C-alpha positions, 0 to 999 in steps of 0.5 A: 609287494615283495614277499621277502624283505632284506636287512642289509648289514654292511654298515654294522656286522659286515665290517665287525666280521671282516675288518675288526669293526674299523670302517669310519663314519667318513666312508658310510656317509657318501654312499648313504643316499644310494643305500637309502633308495634301495628299499631295504626293510632295514639298514643294521648301523649301530650297536654291537661292537660299533660303539666300542670301536668308534671310541677305542680305535676310531676316536669318533663319538658313536652317538654323532655316528648315528645322528649323521646316519639318521640324517643321511638315511631319511627313508630307511629304518636303522636298526641296532644290535642291543645286549639286553641288560648288557647294553653295549658293554660287558657287564649288567647295568641297572634298569635305570641305565638300560631305560635311558640308553633305549631312549637316547638311542631312539631319539637320536635315530634307531628304529629297530632294536634287536635285543638279545641275551647271550645266555637266552635268559629272558629275565635279562630282556624284559626292561630293554623290551619295555623301554623300547616299546615305550619309545614307540620303536620296533622291538625285535627279540633274538634267539641266540642260536646254538647247539649243545646237549641242552639246546634243541628245537622245543627250547627254541620254540618256548623262547619264541612263545615268551618273546611274543607274550613280552610284546616283541613285534618281530623275532630274530633267529640270531645264528651268530656263528653259522651253525644251521645246517639246511635241515635244521633251518627248515624244522626250526623255522616251521616250528617257530612259525606255527607257534607265534604270529610274529615276523621271523628274521632270519640271521646266519653268518657264512662261515660254514658255507651253509648260509645261503642254502639255510635261507632258502629253506627258511623263507620256504617254511615261513621267514619273511625277513633275511639278513644279508650284507653287500658282497663287498663285506659279505661271505666268509665270516661275514654273511650271504651276499645281498646281490646274490640272494636278491638274484636267487629269489627274483622271478620267485614267489619270494622275490624281494623286489630290489634293483640288482644294478643299484646294488652293484653300484654300492658294491663298487663303492664299498669295494674301493673303500675297503682297501683303506683298512687292508691292515685289519682284514681278518684272515678268516674270509673264506669258508671254515667248517671248523666253526661247526665245532669251536662255534666262534661267531663271525663278529668275533673271529676277525677281533680274536685274530687281531688281538692274537696278532697284536700279542704276537701269537697269531701262530696259536690260533688253532690252539685257542680255537681248540680250547674254546669248546673245552671252556664252553662246556666248562661254563654250561654251554653258553651260546657264543656271542657278546659278551659270552664269546669274549668271556669264553674266548679271552679265557681260552687265550689265557689258558693257551698262552699261560700253559695251564688251564685256569692258572689265570681266570678273567674278572668277567669269567668269575662274575659269570660263575657267580650268576652275575650274567644270569642263569647258565644254559647247562651245568657248570664244572664244579671244579672250575667254579671252585677254582675261580670263585671258591665258596662265594655265593651264587646269585639265582635271580635276576642279576639286575634286581641286585643293582641300585640305580646308576645314572645319578652316581655316573652323572656326578662322576663324569659331569665335569666333561660330559656335554650331554646325557649321550656322553654319561651313557658312553661313560657307563659303557666304558668308564676309563676308555670314555673318560680318556676319550672326552678329556681328549675330545675337550682338549681337541687331541682326539686322533684315530689309530693310523691307517697304513698307506697302501704302498707300505711294505705291509700291503706290497705283498707278502714278506716272509721271516723265519719262525721256525730254523736250525742254529749251529754253534760250536759244532751243535745244532738246535732246533728253534721255533719262535712260538710268540712274542710280547708287544711290539715297540716295548723297550724289552720285548719277550720272545717265546721260543722252543729249543729242541722242544724245551719252552724258553723265554728270551728278552730282546732289547734293542741297543742298535738301530739300523736304517737300511737303504738300497735293498737288502744288499745295499748296506745301511747306517746305525746309530745308538737306540734312544730309550723312551724310558729313563733308566731308573724307571724300567720295570725289573724282570720277575725273579721270585714268587713275590714279583706280581706279574700278568699273563698277557699284554695289557693296560692297567685299569686299577691298582688296588694296593698301595706300598706298605699295604699287607696282603694275603695269598689270592688277594687281588692286587691290580686290575688289567684289561687285556683283549677288552676284557678286565682281569684281577691279578692276585698276589701269589704269596702273603706278605707286605707290598714293598714296590709298585712299578706300575700306575693306571693306564700303564701298558704292561707285558708278561715279562715285567714285574708289576709290583713286589711283595715281601713275604713275612 
């Protein structure tokens, strides 16, 4: 019998880390028979960002994915990543929702629940652990490993003991950013192994280039299960290659007993399948030692890169990575893992793109500072807390204790289009997104985001356009640097440029389209551009403090006021979703709402006035 067991992450964390969680179920099922025959301790195939991505991008029912994988993997444990009281969403849910979600996940095929809390607040894990045990499944408590002035080995050993007391079957050391070093791994695993009787399950991303060495020191000091990823989706911000680790341990006392030729057959399949998703490839697929400072986890880095790319601001990634540790310190050093990685990361993006720290504060940061996610590991910056929530009450108890049961209310809200309890739970995770999904499913109009053909221009090699250049006009030369742009495809698209070091915003509105043929010098033909909007429906450009704007492109989640309503400066007037986070937009002046140019579901950009407040 093998001394060390392997959990493979190719069906979840691997593609989450490298292609922004875009692998479709149709590309998983054909290889499942071979995956099932390997002899893995488990296959991580659900949870994490897969649920969100299925509904948001792939337009798949995540519950159907789980059911299909369960049928295709009859001999292998299916493992999921569960965020404790957050489940798979971005807030704390009531206890009855947690119990219902765990039960349905177990009923539909999950065998191992890796349960963690982004704050390492064990109060947020009790109910989900109890629910897993009640379902007769494996409850794996997970330490969210991080480094900071308030995190050390005695702290993590204490957490491990508490997990054992709570009834967990296994313990995961979840190094989601790849921060462990070999020496620290040896010390940490040895200390935990001496303190608890549970099997120790190691999870570490390869971002820093240290994970394979850490794994060897881990098994030498008592770890018995390792998280690896098939090399087709391994290394970089993903994980140590499964094949490499199997080969490294072969013939030793830690031999996994797994077949390297079989694993390589699986690799060949996934390498080919990955080519379909080239457009989502992360730019961060190699070693990046900056993670040892910025602590951005592997599952976040590709999504952060993709989100900045969509906003025309990928060139500002380094600024964002530098801002993330500063925001993290302001918020009391939370481990960077979902949802705190998104909370910190999105706020860092806002701080960079607005040019002023905490000029715009997301709803999630406000909730965090009010204690709605749990107890912060360290002290919060008092000035930041004051900016974000003023004198609002800070919750000190278990946040979910303040929540009423929700399931009956959720059922009532979505009963007209929900076919089963699973649909209700999808709605619980992402209400607006799920409602649209379920409506389109009922109408038969679900369409996944398109996969660009491999022969398109974007895949045929790098294409270069100038982002920094000199312009000569009337004998004067100006140095131009394009620092960002608004959303492509908008009728009027903003470009943010530096002119001789002075930041400016220019609006480009296409009035003519050119169809190019015969190469660059082959000529072309033009036609007037047809507007996708009626002339009278265009939003005006902001021109005075009464114009309400957003700091970054996004979608309107809710409009909180109507024409004629009186508001005070600081009152929330709308809610926008950007980078998966909801953000309240406040009125900048007191007065009466006289114009509203947006509606729920609209896509908006920073260069538009969304509503108008007339000062009194």
